[in-house]
Structures are given as C-alpha cells and as structure tokens.
C-alpha positions as CSV (number, residue, x, y, z in Angstrom):
1,M,-17.9,-9.3,7.7
2,T,-18.8,-10.5,4.2
3,L,-16.2,-11.3,1.5
4,I,-17.0,-8.1,-0.3
5,E,-16.5,-6.1,2.9
6,Q,-13.2,-7.9,3.5
7,Q,-12.0,-7.1,0.0
8,T,-13.2,-3.5,0.4
9,Q,-11.1,-3.2,3.6
10,A,-8.0,-4.6,1.8
11,L,-8.4,-2.2,-1.1
12,I,-8.7,0.9,1.0
13,E,-6.1,0.1,3.6
14,G,-3.2,2.7,3.4
15,E,-4.8,4.5,0.4
16,T,-5.7,8.2,0.8
17,D,-6.9,9.2,-2.7
18,H,-10.7,9.1,-2.7
19,I,-11.1,8.8,-6.4
20,A,-8.7,5.9,-6.6
21,I,-10.5,4.1,-3.8
22,L,-14.0,4.7,-5.3
23,S,-12.7,3.5,-8.7
24,N,-11.4,0.3,-7.3
25,I,-14.5,-0.3,-5.2
26,S,-16.7,0.2,-8.3
27,A,-14.6,-2.4,-10.2
28,L,-14.7,-4.8,-7.2
29,L,-18.5,-4.6,-6.9
30,N,-18.9,-4.9,-10.7
31,E,-16.9,-8.2,-10.6
32,M,-18.5,-9.6,-7.5
33,L,-22.2,-8.8,-8.0
34,V,-24.3,-10.8,-10.5
35,D,-27.2,-9.5,-12.6
36,I,-26.3,-5.8,-12.4
37,N,-25.8,-3.4,-15.3
38,W,-24.4,-0.3,-13.5
39,V,-22.5,0.3,-10.2
40,G,-20.8,3.4,-9.1
41,F,-20.8,6.6,-7.0
42,Y,-22.3,10.0,-7.3
43,L,-20.5,12.6,-5.2
44,F,-22.2,15.5,-3.4
45,E,-20.9,18.9,-4.7
46,E,-22.5,22.3,-4.9
47,E,-25.8,21.1,-3.5
48,H,-26.4,18.3,-6.0
49,L,-24.9,14.9,-7.0
50,I,-22.2,14.7,-9.7
51,L,-21.1,11.5,-11.4
52,G,-18.1,9.8,-9.8
53,P,-16.2,6.6,-10.5
54,F,-18.4,3.9,-12.0
55,Q,-18.6,0.7,-14.1
56,G,-21.3,0.4,-16.8
57,K,-22.8,2.4,-19.6
58,V,-22.5,6.2,-20.0
59,A,-24.5,7.8,-17.1
60,C,-26.3,11.0,-16.2
61,V,-23.7,13.5,-14.9
62,H,-25.8,15.7,-12.7
63,L,-28.6,14.6,-10.3
64,Y,-30.6,17.4,-8.6
65,P,-32.4,17.4,-5.3
66,G,-36.0,16.1,-5.4
67,K,-35.4,13.9,-8.5
68,G,-34.6,10.2,-8.7
69,V,-33.7,7.4,-6.3
70,C,-30.2,8.7,-5.6
71,S,-31.3,12.2,-4.4
72,A,-34.2,10.6,-2.4
73,A,-31.7,8.3,-0.5
74,L,-29.4,11.2,0.3
75,E,-32.3,13.5,1.4
76,K,-33.9,10.7,3.5
77,R,-30.5,9.6,4.9
78,K,-31.4,6.0,4.3
79,T,-30.8,3.1,2.0
80,L,-33.4,2.7,-0.7
81,C,-34.0,-0.7,-2.3
82,V,-36.4,-0.1,-5.2
83,E,-37.9,-3.3,-6.7
84,D,-39.3,-1.5,-9.8
85,V,-37.8,1.8,-10.7
86,H,-40.5,2.6,-13.2
87,A,-43.0,2.8,-10.3
88,F,-40.7,5.2,-8.4
89,P,-42.0,8.8,-8.6
90,G,-39.4,11.0,-10.4
91,H,-37.1,8.1,-11.4
92,I,-34.3,9.3,-13.7
93,A,-33.8,6.7,-16.5
94,C,-30.1,7.0,-17.4
95,D,-30.3,3.5,-18.8
96,S,-33.7,2.2,-20.0
97,A,-32.5,-1.4,-19.3
98,S,-32.4,-0.7,-15.6
99,N,-35.5,-2.1,-13.7
100,S,-34.4,-2.1,-10.0
101,E,-32.0,0.0,-8.0
102,L,-30.2,0.0,-4.7
103,V,-28.8,3.3,-3.3
104,V,-26.8,3.7,-0.1
105,P,-26.2,7.3,1.0
106,M,-22.8,8.3,2.2
107,F,-22.0,10.8,5.0
108,V,-18.6,11.8,6.3
109,D,-18.5,13.5,9.7
110,G,-22.3,13.9,9.4
111,K,-22.1,15.8,6.0
112,P,-23.4,14.5,2.7
113,Y,-20.6,12.9,0.7
114,G,-22.5,11.1,-2.0
115,V,-24.2,7.8,-2.8
116,L,-23.3,4.2,-3.9
117,D,-25.7,3.4,-6.7
118,I,-26.3,0.0,-8.2
119,D,-28.8,-0.8,-11.0
120,S,-30.1,-4.1,-12.3
121,P,-32.1,-5.1,-15.4
122,T,-34.1,-7.5,-13.2
123,I,-37.1,-6.3,-11.3
124,G,-36.7,-7.1,-7.6
125,R,-33.0,-8.0,-7.9
126,F,-31.9,-6.5,-4.6
127,S,-32.5,-8.1,-1.2
128,Q,-32.3,-6.8,2.3
129,E,-29.1,-8.9,2.6
130,D,-27.7,-7.0,-0.4
131,A,-28.6,-3.7,1.2
132,K,-26.9,-4.7,4.5
133,T,-23.7,-5.7,2.7
134,M,-23.6,-2.5,0.7
135,E,-24.2,-0.5,3.9
136,G,-21.2,-2.3,5.3
137,V,-19.1,-1.3,2.3
138,V,-20.2,2.3,2.6
139,M,-19.5,2.3,6.3
140,L,-15.9,1.1,5.7
141,L,-15.5,3.8,3.0
142,T,-16.9,6.7,5.1
143,N,-15.0,5.7,8.2
144,H,-11.8,5.6,6.1
145,F,-12.6,9.0,4.5
146,A,-13.2,10.6,7.9
147,Q,-9.7,9.8,9.1
C-alpha cells in the first residue's frame, strides 16, 4: 500500500459522511501530487456527472454522457490516462491550462458513483504507476461507501 493509500485509509476510517470524505481526499491528493492543476470528484446523479468536492480553479458543473474524459471513463468502466487531452475526441476544456488527465471511475455495489479526476498542465504527466495508486485510493473509498 502506497503512502497516499495509507493516508486515505486513515482519513476515511470511522467517517460516514461521503462529502466530508471526498473533500479531505481531494485536499490530500492536492497536497501529495506534484505538477497538477485540478483534482476532485464528479458524482453520478440523474444520469450524468455533477461536480463534487475538488481542489483547483472553478470547474464545469455538469458533464453529460458521451462528452469528455470523465464520462468516457465511467461509460467504459475503466481508468483513462490521457497524455494529451487536446487529442482526445470530445474533450471538455474546463481549464485551458490542462494538458493531461487521469480519470478513475467509481462504482459502489456495481452502480455508478462518480469519478476521481486529476488534471495537469504537463503533457504526459500521468504514469501507469499513478493510475494504479489512484485506483487503490478509489477502491478504498468505494469499499468504505459500500459498508
């Protein structure tokens, strides 16, 4: 378990409020990750993604199916590590400074819950190791939320 995963576990232990948990995890990731300009969660409600707790500049509030990296990750049920968002079909540019993106979909009891979304101003910022660590964070969260 990575340090970020250990700290995630410590922050969620004994806490039941999802918004409080996601807020603290956003802050943790913002502190721990280098070379990022946005980190946070979009939550699945009413058949689309709605902005949840985050750290960074003002963000798009609603993300609809078929548009953007976040929706694609949720629809495909897999982590998307996009080296250059400008080459991604249908990319939604909430912040023009973002050049790469890592999105991990979240499912609780098999149902869509949301996504963890991380943006960077650097093309190719995210590695497979980053993806694995963030998948570990999401697994801790979704297992906790399923209890």
